[in-house]
C-alpha positions in Angstrom: 159.3 111.9 31.3 162.2 113.7 29.8 162.9 110.7 27.6 159.3 110.5 26.5 159.2 114.3 25.8 162.1 113.9 23.4 160.2 111.2 21.6 156.8 113.1 21.6 157.2 114.7 18.2 157.6 111.2 16.8 154.9 109.4 18.9 153.0 107.9 16.0 156.2 106.5 14.3 157.4 105.3 17.7 154.1 103.5 18.3 154.3 101.9 14.8 157.9 100.8 15.3 157.1 99.2 18.7 154.1 97.3 17.4 156.1 96.1 14.4 158.8 94.8 16.6 156.3 92.8 18.6 155.2 90.8 15.6 155.9 87.0 16.0 158.6 86.9 13.4 160.8 89.5 15.2 162.0 87.4 18.1 165.5 88.9 17.8 164.1 92.4 18.4 162.0 91.2 21.3 164.9 89.6 23.1 167.0 92.7 22.6 164.1 94.8 23.9 163.8 92.7 27.0 167.5 93.2 27.7 167.3 96.9 27.3 164.3 97.1 29.6 166.1 95.0 32.2 169.2 97.3 32.0 167.0 100.4 32.3 165.2 99.0 35.3 168.6 98.2 36.9 169.7 101.7 36.3 166.5 103.1 37.8 167.0 100.9 40.9 170.6 102.2 41.3 169.6 105.8 40.7 166.9 105.4 43.4 169.3 103.9 45.9 167.4 100.6 46.1 169.5 97.9 47.5 167.1 95.1 48.4 168.3 91.5 47.9 166.8 88.2 46.9 163.0 88.0 46.9 162.5 91.7 47.7 164.9 92.7 44.8 162.9 90.5 42.4 159.6 92.1 43.6 161.1 95.6 43.2 162.3 94.8 39.7 159.0 93.3 38.7 157.2 96.4 40.0 159.6 98.8 38.3 159.4 96.9 35.0 155.6 97.0 35.1 155.6 100.7 35.9 158.1 101.5 33.2 156.2 99.5 30.5 152.7 100.6 31.6 153.8 104.3 31.5 155.4 103.9 28.0 152.3 102.1 26.7 150.0 104.9 28.2 152.2 107.5 26.6 152.0 105.9 23.2 148.3 106.8 23.0 148.4 110.1 25.0 147.4 113.1 22.9 147.2 115.5 25.8 149.3 118.7 25.6 152.9 118.0 26.9 151.7 114.4 27.7 150.0 115.7 30.9 147.8 112.6 31.1 150.9 110.3 31.1 152.5 112.5 33.8 149.4 112.1 35.9 149.3 108.4 35.3 152.9 108.0 36.3 152.4 110.1 39.5 149.4 107.9 40.5 151.4 104.8 39.9 154.4 106.1 41.8 152.1 106.9 44.7 150.8 103.4 44.7 154.3 102.0 44.5 155.4 104.1 47.4 152.5 102.9 49.5 153.3 99.3 48.7 157.0 99.9 49.5 156.0 101.1 53.0 154.5 97.7 53.6 157.8 95.9 52.9 160.0 95.0 55.9 162.4 97.9 56.7 165.5 95.7 56.0 164.3 95.2 52.4 163.6 98.9 51.6 
C-alpha cells in the first residue's frame, strides 16, 4: 500500500501508461513487466519467510501474483480517500489467502 500511496497522485497517468503498454504492439514492455512482477513476487515470498518447494512453491507464487495484480488493478480505479477501498480489498484477499494457506500441508507452509 505504501508503493500505491506514492503513485496515488498520478493514478490516472499510471492507468493510462499501463493500458498503453498492454497494447499488442508492445510485447517488449509486456515481457519486461512480467519479469518485474515475478521479481516482486519472489521478494514478497522472501520477506514473508515462505520457503515452500516444488508444487507448493508454484501455488504460492501463482496466488501471490494474482493477489498483487488484482490489488493493483483494483487500485487503478479506486477513487476513495487514501485508497481505503483498495486497502479493504487487499485485507479481504489476504484473509482468504491465509485461510487457504492453513489447508496446505504443514511441511509446505
